[in-house]
C-alpha positions in Angstrom: -18.4 -2.8 -17.5 -21.0 -0.2 -18.9 -21.7 3.1 -16.7 -24.4 4.3 -15.4 -23.2 7.7 -16.2 -20.9 9.7 -17.1 -19.4 12.2 -18.8 -17.6 12.4 -22.6 -13.6 12.7 -21.7 -11.1 14.1 -24.8 -10.7 11.1 -26.7 -14.4 10.1 -26.4 -14.9 7.5 -24.6 -17.1 7.3 -21.1 -16.6 7.2 -18.1 -18.6 7.1 -15.0 -18.3 9.7 -12.5 -20.8 10.0 -10.2 -19.6 8.1 -6.8 -21.3 6.0 -5.3 -24.9 6.7 -3.8 -24.9 6.5 0.1 -27.6 4.8 0.8 -27.1 1.9 -2.0 -26.1 -1.5 -0.3 -23.5 -3.3 -1.4 -23.3 -5.9 -4.0 -21.3 -8.4 -1.4 -21.3 -10.9 -4.9 -17.7 -9.5 -5.5 -14.8 -11.8 -5.9 -12.5 -9.4 -5.3 -12.2 -5.4 -4.8 -9.7 -3.6 -6.1 -8.8 0.5 -4.4 -7.0 1.9 -7.2 -8.2 2.1 -10.7 -4.3 2.3 -11.6 -1.7 0.2 -13.4 -0.9 -2.6 -10.6 -5.3 -2.6 -10.1 -5.9 -2.9 -13.3 -3.2 -5.8 -14.3 -4.9 -7.5 -11.1 -8.4 -7.1 -12.0 -7.5 -8.8 -15.6 -5.4 -11.8 -13.9 -8.7 -12.2 -12.0 -11.1 -12.6 -14.2 -9.5 -14.4 -17.0 -8.2 -16.9 -14.7 -10.2 -17.1 -12.1 -13.3 -16.4 -13.3 -13.9 -13.8 -10.5 -16.4 -11.0 -10.3 -14.1 -8.1 -9.6 -15.2 -3.7 -8.7 -12.5 -1.9 -9.0 -13.0 2.0 -6.8 -10.8 4.8 -7.5 -11.1 8.3 -5.7 -10.3 10.1 -9.0 -12.5 10.8 -11.5 -10.8 8.2 -14.2 -9.1 5.3 -14.4 -5.4 4.7 -15.5 -3.6 6.3 -12.8 -0.9 8.2 -12.5 -0.3 7.0 -16.3 -3.7 8.7 -17.4 -3.9 10.7 -20.7 -6.7 12.8 -22.4 -5.9 14.2 -25.5 -6.2 18.5 -25.5 -9.0 19.7 -27.9 -6.5 22.9 -29.2 -3.3 21.3 -30.5 -4.1 17.9 -30.9 -1.3 16.5 -28.1 -2.3 13.4 -25.8 -1.7 14.7 -22.5 -0.5 12.9 -19.5 -2.1 14.1 -16.8 0.7 13.4 -13.9 3.6 13.9 -16.4 5.5 12.7 -19.1 5.4 8.6 -18.7 7.4 6.8 -21.3 7.0 3.0 -21.3 10.0 0.7 -21.7 11.5 -3.0 -20.4 13.5 -5.4 -21.5 11.3 -8.2 -19.6 9.8 -10.7 -22.2 6.6 -11.7 -19.8 5.9 -8.2 -20.0 6.3 -7.5 -23.0 3.8 -9.6 -24.1 1.0 -9.3 -21.3 0.8 -5.0 -22.4 1.0 -6.5 -26.5 -2.5 -7.9 -25.5 -3.9 -4.0 -25.2 -2.1 -1.8 -27.2 0.1 -1.4 -29.9 3.2 0.5 -29.7 5.0 3.2 -31.5 8.8 3.3 -32.5 9.4 6.2 -30.5 12.5 6.4 -28.5 12.9 9.1 -25.6 16.0 11.3 -25.8 16.3 14.2 -23.3 18.2 17.5 -23.2 19.0 20.5 -20.1 19.1 24.2 -21.0 22.5 25.1 -18.9 24.0 28.9 -19.7 21.7 29.1 -22.7 23.4 26.3 -24.1 20.9 23.4 -25.0 23.3 20.0 -24.4 21.7 16.1 -24.8 21.4 14.0 -21.7 21.8 11.6 -20.1 25.6 12.7 -19.9 28.1 11.2 -22.8 30.6 11.8 -25.1 29.1 14.3 -27.1 27.9 16.5 -24.0 31.1 16.4 -22.5 33.3 17.5 -25.8 30.2 20.1 -26.1 31.1 21.1 -22.7 34.9 21.5 -22.5 34.4 22.6 -26.0 37.1 19.8 -27.2 37.3 16.6 -29.1 38.0 13.8 -26.8 38.3 10.3 -27.2 36.0 7.9 -25.0 39.4 7.0 -23.2 40.5 10.5 -23.0 37.1 11.4 -21.8 37.5 8.4 -19.1 40.3 9.9 -18.1 39.1 13.4 -17.5 37.0 12.1 -15.9 38.6 9.9 -13.6 41.0 13.6 -12.8 38.3 15.3 -12.0 36.6 12.9 -9.1 39.5 12.7 -7.9 39.5 15.8 -6.0 38.1 13.9 -3.0 39.9 11.1 -3.4 40.4 8.8 -0.1 37.1 11.0 1.0 33.5 9.4 2.4 31.4 12.2 1.1 28.9 13.5 3.6 26.3 14.2 1.5 25.1 14.6 -1.9 26.8 17.8 -3.6 30.3 16.0 -2.6 28.8 12.3 -3.3 28.7 14.0 -6.9 31.9 15.2 -7.6 33.4 12.0 -6.2 31.2 10.1 -8.6 31.5 13.1 -12.0 34.0 15.5 -11.0 32.9 19.1 -10.2 32.4 20.7 -13.5 30.2 18.4 -15.0 28.1 17.7 -11.6 28.2 22.0 -10.9 26.8 22.4 -14.5 24.1 19.6 -15.2 23.7 17.9 -11.2 23.6 20.4 -8.4 21.0 23.0 -9.1 18.6 20.6 -11.0 18.6 18.7 -7.7 18.6 21.0 -5.5 15.1 22.4 -7.0 14.0 18.4 -7.6 14.0 18.1 -3.4 13.9 21.9 -2.6 17.4 22.1 -0.4 21.4 22.7 -1.0 23.1 19.5 -2.4 25.1 19.9 0.4 22.1 19.3 3.3 20.9 16.3 1.6 22.5 12.9 2.6 25.1 11.1 0.4 22.9 8.4 -0.1 20.2 9.5 -1.9 22.3 8.4 -5.3 24.1 5.8 -5.6 26.5 6.0 -9.1 25.9 9.3 -11.8 25.8 7.0 -15.4 28.3 8.8 -17.9 28.5 7.2 -21.5 32.0 7.5 -23.4 30.1 7.3 -26.5 27.6 9.8 -28.3 24.7 7.5 -27.1 21.9 9.7 -26.0 19.1 7.3 -25.7 17.6 7.9 -22.5 17.0 4.1 -21.4 18.7 1.0 -22.9 15.6 -1.1 -22.7 14.3 -3.8 -25.5 11.5 -2.8 -26.0 10.2 0.8 -25.8 7.7 3.0 -27.2 4.4 4.8 -26.2 0.7 3.3 -26.7 -0.5 4.2 -30.1 -3.9 4.6 -29.0 -3.0 6.3 -25.8 -2.7 5.4 -22.4 -6.0 5.8 -21.3 -7.4 3.2 -24.0 -4.6 0.9 -23.8 -6.0 0.5 -19.9 -9.9 0.9 -20.9 -9.1 -2.9 -22.9 -7.9 -4.3 -19.6 -11.1 -4.4 -18.1 -13.1 -4.7 -21.1 -15.1 -7.2 -19.6 -19.3 -7.3 -17.8 -17.5 -9.2 -14.8 -15.6 -6.0 -13.9 -17.3 -3.5 -12.5 -15.4 0.2 -11.7 -17.3 3.1 -9.8 -15.3 6.0 -9.9 -14.7 9.6 -7.0 -14.9 7.2 -4.1 -13.2 7.5 -1.0 -11.9 4.1 0.3 -12.2 5.9 4.0 -15.5 7.4 3.8 -18.0 5.4 5.6 -20.7 7.3 4.7 -20.8 5.0 1.5 -20.6 1.4 1.1 -17.9 0.4 0.1 -15.1 1.6 2.5 -12.5 -0.3 4.4 -14.3 -1.2 7.8 -17.3 -2.9 5.4 -15.3 -4.8 3.5 -11.8 -5.5 5.0 -11.6 -9.2 6.6 -15.0 -10.0 4.8 -14.3 -9.8 0.8 -10.1 -9.9 -0.6 -9.4 -6.5 -1.0 -6.3 -5.2 -2.8 -5.2 -1.8 -2.3 -2.7 1.0 -3.8 -3.3 3.9 -1.9 -0.8 5.0 0.2 -0.2 2.6 3.0 0.1 5.5 6.0 -3.0 6.2 5.2 -4.5 3.2 5.6 -3.5 2.8 8.8 -4.5 6.4 9.5 -1.3 7.6 9.6 -1.2 5.9 13.4 3.1 5.0 13.3 3.8 8.4 11.4 3.6 9.9 7.6 6.0 8.3 5.6 7.7 10.8 3.4 7.2 11.8 -0.9 7.8 14.3 -3.3 5.3 15.5 -5.2 5.0 17.9 -8.6 3.5 20.7 -9.8 2.2 21.8 -13.3 2.0 25.5 -15.0 0.4 25.0 -18.2 1.9 27.4 -21.0 0.2 27.4 -24.7 2.0 28.7 -27.6 0.4 30.4 -31.5 4.0 28.2 -32.5 3.9 24.4 -33.5 7.0 23.4 -32.2 8.3 25.3 -29.2 11.2 23.0 -28.1 11.5 20.4 -30.4 11.9 17.9 -28.4 9.5 16.2 -26.2 11.3 17.5 -22.9 13.5 19.7 -22.2 15.6 19.7 -18.6 16.5 23.2 -16.9 19.7 22.8 -15.0 20.5 25.7 -13.8 19.0 27.7 -10.7 17.2 31.0 -12.8 14.7 29.3 -14.1 12.5 27.5 -10.9 11.5 24.6 -13.0 12.9 21.6 -12.9 11.6 20.6 -16.6 9.2 21.0 -19.7 7.2 18.9 -21.1 6.5 19.5 -24.8 3.4 16.9 -26.0 3.1 16.6 -29.2 6.4 16.0 -30.0 5.9 12.2 -28.2 3.4 11.7 -31.8 5.1 13.2 -34.2 3.4 10.2 -36.2 0.3 12.0 -35.4 1.2 14.9 -37.0 -1.3 15.3 -39.9 -4.0 15.2 -36.6 -1.9 17.8 -34.2 -2.1 21.7 -35.1 0.6 23.1 -37.0 0.1 26.8 -35.5 -0.2 25.6 -31.6 1.2 24.4 -29.0 1.4 23.2 -25.7 4.0 22.9 -22.8 4.0 21.8 -19.3 6.9 23.6 -16.8 7.0 20.8 -14.1 8.2 22.1 -10.1 9.1 19.3 -7.6 8.6 20.0 -4.3 7.7 18.0 -0.9 4.4 16.9 -0.5 1.9 17.5 2.2 -1.0 14.5 2.9 -3.3 16.6 0.3 -0.9 15.8 -2.9 -0.3 13.6 -5.1 2.3 11.0 -3.6 5.0 10.8 -6.8 8.1 10.3 -5.8 9.5 7.9 -1.8 11.9 10.1 -0.2 13.0 6.9 1.1 15.0 8.7 4.1 16.7 5.5 6.6 14.6 7.5 8.6 11.5 6.5 5.7 13.0 2.9 5.3 12.6 2.1 8.6 9.2 3.2 9.1 7.9 1.6 6.4 8.9 -1.7 7.8 7.1 -1.0 10.6 4.2 -0.2 7.9 5.0 -3.4 6.7 4.9 -6.0 9.0 1.3 -4.4 10.3 0.6 -4.6 6.5 1.3 -8.5 6.7 -1.5 -8.7 9.5 -4.8 -7.5 7.8 -7.1 -10.4 7.1 -7.3 -10.8 3.0 -5.5 -7.8 2.1 -2.8 -7.1 -0.2 -0.7 -4.3 -0.6 0.6 -3.3 -4.2 2.0 -0.7 -6.5 3.7 2.8 -5.9 1.5 3.8 -2.8 1.4 0.5 -0.7 4.8 -0.2 -1.2 5.8 3.1 -0.8 8.7 2.3 -3.8 9.3 4.6 -7.5 8.5 1.7 -9.8 8.3 2.5 -13.8 5.1 1.4 -15.7 7.2 -2.1 -16.7 8.3 -2.7 -12.7 4.1 -2.4 -11.6 2.7 -4.7 -14.1 5.8 -7.4 -13.4 4.7 -6.9 -9.5 1.4 -6.8 -9.9 1.4 -9.9 -12.0 3.5 -11.4 -9.7 1.5 -10.4 -6.5 -1.7 -12.6 -8.8 -0.6 -15.8 -8.6 1.2 -15.6 -4.9 -1.0 -13.5 -2.8 -4.1 -12.5 -4.7 -4.9 -15.9 -6.2 -4.1 -18.5 -3.2 -7.3 -15.7 -1.7 -9.6 -16.4 -4.6 -9.8 -20.8 -3.4 
């Protein structure tokens, strides 16, 4: 994959930016066209080349590969910026772990999160340290369990009608109102008393001092960054990538009308967009970021700081330098960069991040899924194509399965 023209990204990699010329004839000797250069599409492309010897064309409307996992280096601070928010790789699936280690080594990073409430910093998820600090106590695990059970019993025998009551019934009013209520309100831009109870199934509480965010077998960050990892996945002359190209723009040749039914297509964009929203819009939440730079080497002392109170308008702040302490020698000791994260409901023009997944949304998706199953030689995948929230290891796992069960049969 050698782009004819491009720009130098912050990490030194050259990438094509020009869209396919409108008068260019489509090179239809491609055996497979993949719409979307995120983890799902890249995994399927890599498998198609390796296992079938296929020629693959990947198109993406963005100016980079990697989907929401794309990252770049910030020259001033030496931080690796995760352009679409913090991405942390973790998995307990040995098949996925073996697969990703073919393309990158991982650091020994272990994710830990802290939250600020009433001017005080607490560890998350809620654990025995959080509980004892909050109640100014020294409860044993058994005593803490009894306390939470007693406080959660406030609504015993009731069927919570909304998220607010559900949260209280799970962990009790004090902890819920301190750490969950206002954070959730900011996430959904809605008072929790007006949100359905079904949004949350459980609120994890650990009755020990373990504040590791994930409990998977393997965890870490790619040593050379996310973009370098994904470049290696498709480092093969049989894979060609065309960026800045809209699958729905019929003025350029790599479009839906020209391709569907004529060549196998893997589509990873929004499933409702594929059908021109004819059944209605699936609802998503999106996030906005505000960048703040500080004339100090470290502002928060951790990679992610949540803000649990309503007087801070953003949900959390990400300090990217702290994801990679092993790069300290190449980072600026006097500067740091922080992204404040704001959550809201997405419009069609926004980047969709998290499916809202109400009962109505699930029913609407099932209608779209039925239509998708009838599309000739088209496989729908990824978060957007299947209206699901996936961590990165889930995306890779589903892509490996989709290749074997759906894509490979189309390649003959």
